[in-house]
Residue, then its C-alpha position, 0 to 999 in steps of 0.5 A: m353340238h354337244i348337248s351339254l351346250l345347249p341353251i338352258d331353256i332348251l334343256l328345261d324343255i328336254f327334261a320336261t318331256i322326260y317328266d311323266p306325271i303317270r309314273r312321276k317317281n320313275s321320271l323323277a329318278t331319270i332326271a335327277a340322274l341327269a343332274r349328277t351327270c355333269k355340272e351343265f345339267k345341274e341347274p336346269a335338272l334341279d329346276s325341273l325336279w323341284k318345279e312341282i313338290y307335294g308336301f314339306k317332306p322332301l325339303i325337310l329331308c334336304l337338312p342335315e342329317g344332324i339336325r333332323g330326326i324321326t318321332p316315334q310316331g313316325q313324323l319328321t321333326l327337328k332337333r334345334p331351329l335352323f341356323y343361317e346356313e341351314w336356311k341357305i340350304f333350304n333356300s337353295y330348293a325352296c325357290r325352285i318350287r313352282s307349284l306346291l299340294i298339300y294334303g292332310r296326310h302330308l302335313d301329318e308327316i311332320e311334327g310340330q317343331v317342323m311347323k314352328a321352325l317353317v313359320s319362323v322363315p327369315s325371309p319374307t315368304l316361305l317359297p318366294n317363287l310359288h305360282t300355284l298352292q294347293w291346300w286341301d286341309e281344313r284344320d285351323s292349327f295349320l293356318p299359321l304355315l299355310q299364311a307363310l306360303l302366301a306370296p305375290t307371286i301366287r297366281s292359283l290358290i286352291l283352298f280347303r276341301p268342301p265341308r263334311t259331315g262331322i267336321p267342325g264349322p267355319s271358324f273366325a280364323k278361317s274368316a280372318f285368314l280369307v280376308s287377308l288373302a287379296a293383300r298377300c296374293p293381289h295377282i290371282q287369276e284362278f281362285i277355288c274355295p268350296y268351303s266359303h258356303d257355310s256361313d255369312e261370315h265366310s262368304d263375306s270374307v271370301s266376297e272381300s278378297v274377291c272384289r280387290w282381285s282384277k285378273l281373275v280367270r277362273i273362280e269356283t267359290g261358295v255364296l258371293s255377295t252382290r258387291a263381288l258378283a258386280h266386281l266379277a261382272s266388270l272383269p274382261s279376263l273372267k272365263s269360268l264362274n262357279f258359285m252358289s246362289c242364296n236368298f239374298i238374290d230377292s232382294t236385289q233391286h232391278n237397277s243393281i243387276p250385275t251384267f256379265t259382258s265377258k266371253l264366259d266359257k263357263v258358268s256353274i250355279t248351285a243352289s238348294s232349291i229352284p226358287i233360289l236357283s231361278l236367278r233373276n239377279v245377273h245377266f250373262v252377255s256371253c257364255q258357252s256353258m251352264v251347269f245349274c245344280l240342285n244341291h239339297l234334296g230335302s229342300v228340293l222335296s219341301n219346296p215348290l219345284d217350279i221346272p218352268d219358272l227356272i226354264v224360263s229364268l235361264s232363257e232370259r238370263f243367257p245368251s241364245d248361242i249357249e253351247k252347253l246346257v246342264v241341270e242336276i239334282t244331287g242324291l236324285g238316285s236316292l229317292s223311293t219310288g213314290h218320291l220320283a212319282d211326284l208330278r212336280f219332277v215332270l218336264n213338259s214341252n211347254a217348259v222346254t219351248s222358252l230353250l228352243s231359242f238356244n239354237c247353238l246347244r252342242t249338249v243338253d242334259l236335263s236327264c234330272f227330270c222326268a221325260s214321261a210328258i215329252d212326246d215325238v212332236a216336242v223331241k222333233m221340235m227340239a232336234q229342228s231347233w237344236p241342229q248341232l246337238e252332240q249329246f242329249y240326256l233327257g229323263s235318265r238319271a232316275r228310273w222314273p215310274t211313269p212310262p214314256s210317251l216318246t216313241f221310236t219315232g221321235l228317237v228318228h227325228l233327233i237323228r234325222h235333224c241332229q246329225h253330229l249326235h253321238d251320245i244319247a240317253i232319253p227313254f222311249r218306247a220301242s215301237l215298229i214304223d213303216n221303213n218306207s214312210e217319213p221320217f224313217s225313209k229320209t233319215i241319213p244313218n248315224a254312224k257315230i252312236t255306238h250305245i244308247y240308253v234303254v233303262n226305262c224304255p218298255i219293249d214287247a219280246a214279239i219285236v225284238t228282232a224287228v226293233a234290232c234290225q231298225l235301229h241298225t238301219l239307223l245306227p249301224n255302229l250300234t252294239s251296246m244297250r244301257h239296260h242295267f240300273p240295279w242299284h235303284s229302288w224302282y227294281n225292289a218295287h218292280p222287280l219283275q217287269g225290271l228283268e224282263r225289260s233288261v232281257e229283252w234289251g239284252r237280246v236286242e244287244e246281242l242281235l245287234g252285235v252279230v249284225v255289225k260283225c257279219t257287216e264287217m266281214r262282208e265289208k272286208q271280203v268286198q275290200v278283198l274282192q276289189e284289190c284281187s280284181l285290180p291289174a297286176 
């Protein structure tokens, strides 16, 4: 069968295979050439060409040259309004667009006359078959154009960028626009709007629309009302939830606590302080991943940092079969040594105890807390409780001035009980242990780990070679040490100590590289000898 006789859906698959998002310009040129090859290719090729568009420029350039032009500032403009025949040309391409992405630079490409023409479209919506809309511009002056794009066909809606310093605060126009979303786009499945945490007005507007969407799969936004959370908790379709927690949680009545019963893949909650993040107003029956972020460093420093209360609240509100736990503090790396010495940042073994029931954990990231109080016994308990662990980060986000209590023995416990581990970042004191004693002698080497974190790990120059040998025995493919942290203020306060540790761990890294290389050469030699000994 000649290719031109293939069914349309197969031709579309062929063009979809040709399209390469990395080499977008070249692949689109190839599809355009195919569209001109024969009549049978034209329609499916045009559908592929126009499926995903950036900005309005491609649509304007399809209009007759006599009605469009370029301003002295280099912007596209229209010399007069579009007539019926010109709208037909416009719509012949607009109806093919399934995804539209708009950044500020795309809006800067068009002059005001273009926007006035587009918002006056004679049809109910500008792009009648649009499924995905990303609008990364916060200027109110372009809101009428954004409104002209809204359609019942839209399933994924991503609006505005997170607020930045110097950008005007929330506006009444945006609030009014956000309230209208559910009526204009009733079938939304993915909604991302990080802008709504600026004011009660914005959060109420978003919450109003959220409460009217019944098919949400993913939502990422700012503060949500208790009513909106209760609505989301009732949706069986919901898989990913990302929102900001606020002070309203303190007034939530016990009998009105939303319980999420659907199987969520990910829950992310952001707050300005731990008391706010220590949620008591929601309960998740099923969830694979939870991420908690403290995004206001000033509030973290000025409010009580009750880590045990946070950990307990997590254990109470999330299921025991959770697979991923992450706690983040934004801007932690900019803190001075004095702030990092604050005992409120210290995570102790008692706080961790409430997490031991999460025996399905694969990823644990508590790197934003100081782990100086976590010793070998505590790590052994964690390792035994989390046998499926693959990634473990503890106390590694900053160069804490307090030295770690964990020794090489604790690291051995991790390797012994967590055989799926492939990434570790936890400060420990490099020390020698008896090769013939437990747990070292009973530990199966881990070949998955190729690098470890040693930024805040004390080491004595006299035991560098021995440490390298024991590390190689335990981790036969280990070749890289992360021993540089030059941007942190700790180096300014302890330049000599930081340099000495970096040098010693650098020596360990060199020795490991040599040992691993020798091992590889020996294995190849054995393989060659075995092949030579085989009968002809």
